[in-house]
C-alpha positions in Angstrom: 0.1 -0.1 0.0 1.4 3.4 -1.0 2.1 6.1 1.6 -0.3 9.0 1.7 2.3 11.5 0.7 3.2 9.4 -2.4 -0.6 9.1 -3.4 -1.2 12.9 -3.0 2.0 13.7 -5.0 0.9 11.4 -7.9 -2.4 13.1 -8.1 -0.8 16.5 -8.3 1.6 15.2 -10.9 -1.5 14.0 -13.1 -2.8 17.5 -12.8 0.4 18.8 -14.1 0.5 16.3 -17.0 -3.2 17.2 -17.9 -2.4 20.8 -18.3 -3.9 22.0 -15.0 -0.8 24.2 -14.4 1.2 26.0 -17.2 4.9 25.9 -17.4 6.5 28.3 -14.8 3.0 28.6 -13.0 3.0 28.3 -9.4 1.9 24.9 -7.9 0.1 24.3 -4.5 1.6 25.7 -1.4 1.8 23.5 1.7 -1.3 25.2 3.1 -3.1 24.5 -0.2 -2.2 20.9 -0.2 -3.3 20.6 3.6 -6.8 22.1 2.7 -7.2 20.3 -0.6 -6.3 16.9 0.3 -6.9 17.1 4.0 -3.4 16.1 5.1 -1.0 17.4 7.9 1.7 20.0 7.4 4.4 17.4 7.7 2.7 15.2 4.9 2.2 18.4 2.7 6.0 18.9 3.2 6.8 15.3 2.2 4.5 15.9 -0.9 6.4 18.9 -2.0 9.7 17.0 -1.6 8.3 14.1 -3.7 7.1 16.6 -6.4 10.7 18.3 -6.5 12.4 14.9 -6.9 10.1 13.8 -9.5 11.3 16.7 -11.8 7.7 17.9 -12.5 8.3 21.0 -10.3 11.0 23.2 -9.6 11.5 24.7 -6.0 12.5 28.5 -5.8 13.7 29.4 -2.3 11.3 31.6 -0.5 8.8 31.5 -3.3 7.3 28.1 -3.6 7.2 25.4 -6.3 6.4 26.0 -10.0 5.5 23.6 -12.8 8.4 22.3 -14.8 6.4 20.3 -17.5 5.1 21.5 -20.8 2.3 19.2 -22.2 1.9 20.7 -25.6 4.1 23.3 -27.3 2.5 25.3 -30.0 5.5 25.6 -32.5 5.6 24.5 -36.0 6.7 20.8 -36.4 10.2 20.4 -37.4 11.5 17.3 -39.3 14.3 15.6 -37.2 16.1 14.5 -40.3 17.2 18.0 -41.4 20.9 18.0 -41.3 22.6 19.8 -38.5 24.6 22.9 -39.6 25.1 24.9 -36.4 25.5 24.4 -32.6 24.2 27.1 -30.4 25.5 27.2 -27.0 23.8 29.2 -24.4 25.9 30.5 -21.5 23.9 30.7 -18.4 24.8 32.8 -15.3 26.4 31.4 -12.2 28.1 28.1 -13.4 31.6 27.6 -12.5 32.4 25.1 -15.1 30.8 26.7 -18.4 34.3 27.3 -19.9 35.4 23.6 -19.6 32.0 22.5 -21.1 32.4 25.2 -23.9 35.7 24.1 -24.8 34.6 20.5 -25.3 31.7 21.9 -27.4 34.1 24.1 -29.6 36.4 21.2 -30.2 33.9 18.6 -31.2 32.0 21.1 -33.4 35.2 21.9 -35.3 35.9 18.3 -35.9 32.5 17.7 -37.3 32.5 21.0 -39.4 29.6 22.5 -37.6 29.4 26.2 -37.0 29.2 27.4 -33.5 27.3 30.3 -32.1 27.6 31.4 -28.4 24.8 33.3 -26.8 24.5 34.8 -23.3 21.1 33.9 -21.6 18.8 36.9 -20.8 17.2 35.8 -17.6 15.7 39.0 -16.5 12.9 39.2 -18.9 12.4 36.0 -21.1 9.1 36.4 -23.1 6.6 33.6 -23.4 7.7 32.8 -27.1 11.2 31.9 -26.4 11.4 30.1 -29.8 11.2 33.4 -31.5 13.2 35.2 -28.8 16.2 32.9 -29.4 15.6 32.4 -33.3 15.5 28.7 -33.2 16.0 26.9 -36.7 15.7 23.4 -37.8 19.3 23.4 -38.9 20.5 24.2 -35.4 21.1 22.2 -32.3 20.9 23.9 -28.9 23.1 23.1 -25.8 22.9 24.6 -22.3 24.4 24.0 -18.9 22.6 23.5 -15.5 22.5 26.8 -13.5 19.5 26.7 -11.4 16.0 28.0 -12.1 16.9 30.5 -14.6 17.8 27.8 -17.3 14.4 26.0 -16.7 12.4 29.1 -16.9 14.3 30.6 -20.0 14.9 27.5 -22.1 12.4 24.9 -20.7 10.3 25.0 -23.7 13.1 24.5 -26.1 14.6 21.6 -24.0 11.3 19.9 -23.9 10.3 20.2 -27.5 10.1 17.1 -29.6 10.7 19.0 -32.6 14.0 21.1 -31.6 17.3 19.4 -31.0 18.6 20.3 -27.7 20.8 19.0 -24.7 21.3 20.1 -21.3 24.7 19.4 -19.6 25.1 18.7 -15.9 21.3 17.9 -14.9 18.4 15.7 -15.8 15.2 17.2 -17.0 12.4 14.6 -17.7 11.7 14.5 -21.4 14.9 16.1 -22.4 18.4 14.9 -23.8 20.8 15.1 -20.9 24.5 14.8 -20.4 25.9 14.3 -16.7 29.0 12.8 -15.2 28.6 9.1 -14.3 28.4 9.4 -10.6 27.9 5.7 -10.1 31.1 4.6 -12.0 33.0 7.5 -10.1 32.1 6.0 -6.6 32.8 2.7 -8.0 36.2 3.6 -8.9 36.8 5.4 -5.5 35.6 2.3 -3.4 37.6 -0.1 -5.6 40.9 1.9 -4.8 39.8 2.1 -1.0 39.3 -1.8 -1.1 42.7 -2.3 -2.6 44.2 -0.4 0.4 42.3 -2.9 2.8 39.6 -0.6 3.8 36.4 -2.4 4.8 34.7 0.2 7.0 33.5 3.1 4.9 31.6 6.3 5.8 29.9 8.6 3.5 29.8 12.2 4.6 26.6 14.0 3.3 25.4 17.8 3.4 28.9 19.1 4.4 28.8 21.3 1.3 25.9 23.3 0.1 27.0 24.3 -3.4 26.8 20.9 -5.2 23.5 20.3 -7.1 21.1 17.9 -5.4 21.3 15.6 -8.4 25.0 14.8 -8.0 25.0 14.6 -4.3 21.9 12.2 -4.2 23.3 10.1 -6.9 26.8 9.8 -5.2 24.9 8.7 -1.9 22.9 6.2 -3.8 26.0 4.7 -5.5 27.7 4.5 -2.2 24.7 2.4 -0.7 24.7 0.3 -3.8 28.5 -0.5 -3.6 28.2 -1.3 0.1 25.6 -3.7 -0.5 27.0 -5.3 -3.5 30.7 -5.7 -2.0 29.3 -6.5 1.6 31.2 -3.9 3.1 30.6 -2.1 6.6 29.1 1.4 5.5 27.8 4.1 7.5 26.2 7.6 6.5 26.6 10.9 8.3 24.4 13.6 7.0 24.4 16.1 9.9 27.0 18.5 8.1 28.7 18.8 11.4 32.6 18.1 11.3 32.7 17.6 15.1 30.5 14.4 14.6 33.2 13.1 12.2 35.9 14.0 14.8 34.1 12.1 17.5 33.4 9.1 15.4 37.1 8.8 14.3 38.1 9.0 18.0 36.0 6.1 18.9 37.3 2.5 19.4 36.1 1.4 16.1 36.6 4.3 13.6 36.2 3.9 9.7 39.0 3.0 7.5 37.9 5.7 5.0 35.6 8.7 4.7 34.0 9.6 1.3 32.8 13.1 0.5 30.8 13.9 -2.5 32.8 17.0 -3.3 36.5 18.1 -2.7 36.2 21.2 -0.5 34.6 19.4 2.5 37.1 16.6 2.1 40.0 19.2 2.3 38.4 20.8 5.2 38.1 17.5 7.1 41.7 16.5 6.5 42.6 19.9 8.1 40.4 19.5 11.1 41.6 16.0 11.6 45.2 17.1 11.5 44.4 19.9 14.1 42.5 17.6 16.3 45.6 15.2 16.3 43.6 12.0 15.3 45.8 9.1 16.0 44.4 6.9 13.3 43.9 8.9 10.3 41.5 7.4 7.7 41.6 7.7 4.0 39.7 10.8 2.9 38.4 11.2 -0.7 36.6 13.9 -2.5 34.7 14.0 -6.0 35.0 16.5 -8.8 38.8 17.3 -8.9 37.9 21.0 -8.2 37.9 23.3 -5.2 35.5 26.2 -5.3 37.6 28.0 -2.7 40.8 27.6 -4.7 42.3 25.1 -2.3 45.2 22.9 -3.3 44.2 19.5 -4.3 47.8 18.1 -4.3 47.1 15.7 -1.3 43.6 14.6 -2.0 42.5 11.6 -3.8 39.4 12.3 -5.8 37.4 11.7 -9.0 38.1 14.0 -11.9 35.0 15.0 -13.8 35.9 15.3 -17.5 33.7 18.4 -18.5 35.4 18.9 -21.9 34.4 15.4 -22.7 30.7 16.0 -21.5 30.7 19.1 -23.8 31.8 16.9 -26.7 29.2 14.2 -25.9 26.5 16.9 -26.1 27.4 17.7 -29.8 27.5 14.0 -30.5 24.0 13.7 -28.9 22.7 16.4 -31.2 23.4 14.1 -34.0 22.1 11.0 -32.7 18.5 9.8 -33.6 16.1 11.9 -32.1 13.1 9.4 -31.5 14.1 8.5 -27.9 15.3 10.9 -25.2 18.7 9.9 -23.8 20.5 10.4 -20.7 24.3 10.1 -21.4 26.7 9.4 -18.5 30.3 10.4 -19.0 33.0 8.6 -17.1 35.5 10.5 -15.0 38.9 9.4 -13.9 40.3 8.3 -10.6 43.2 10.7 -9.3 45.1 9.3 -6.6 47.3 11.6 -4.5 49.5 10.9 -1.3 
């Protein structure tokens, strides 16, 4: 029997699919869910969380949740067999890795003799007819990078259109072609390395960094759980975000052999704090991404390098792939072992 919050969330998803809410229109608040479905505030909160994870709504902090699904898009039908002549790369605001993605797009487009046009997204005032605003053409393919709500509201219609070739990098939007890093393979590589170092007791530290998108963090946590079960390892999860908890755990009589973080910055901070706390039995500490947002040195951190140039190149290849089935392409990274 399904939980009540799942049943309510599925009903709201059906409303969204049936066109009850337009794209970018505000969906029920928690109070409205409580009144409409006769549930508690706690259940309404779980309903909204379920809707956000489903991808059919997008949450904007302090503003509520908004529909992220377009049932019918009123644009002229474009034949998918028209040869691609040009790649258009939309540069969104507030993405740290856009230059690396663009480098991969440029290189691959040049190899395939495709023209490239780069446009900066105007997220302040995007008109309803985004197709005419961005001058879409059947001879063009469109690529953008995840950068929060601005991308979904400005380019959602293009990304979800079945008649326009488009790809989003570094996120998954239901109904769109997507390129993401292979988080599952990355965690597999890290744990394989740790097991080779005779680590059997592993700890995954979640919520110690707020900047990473929920998709990557959640996938890396799920990958950790899968690996622990498959390999029959002793695995624990700490999601408090408090480094003092990790210090206390490591000082206990049965500390973990290794601590995995889904990002590099908290892994580096943990190494520094453990050193200051004079931890006698130092665990292996690993990160993910091979990038420090704070500009810290990674010279002593084992991590997983995310190949963003390769992701950009894969996005161009996906534009040229058969367009009848939506695809999610996962690009493998590379294990970087440092002392």
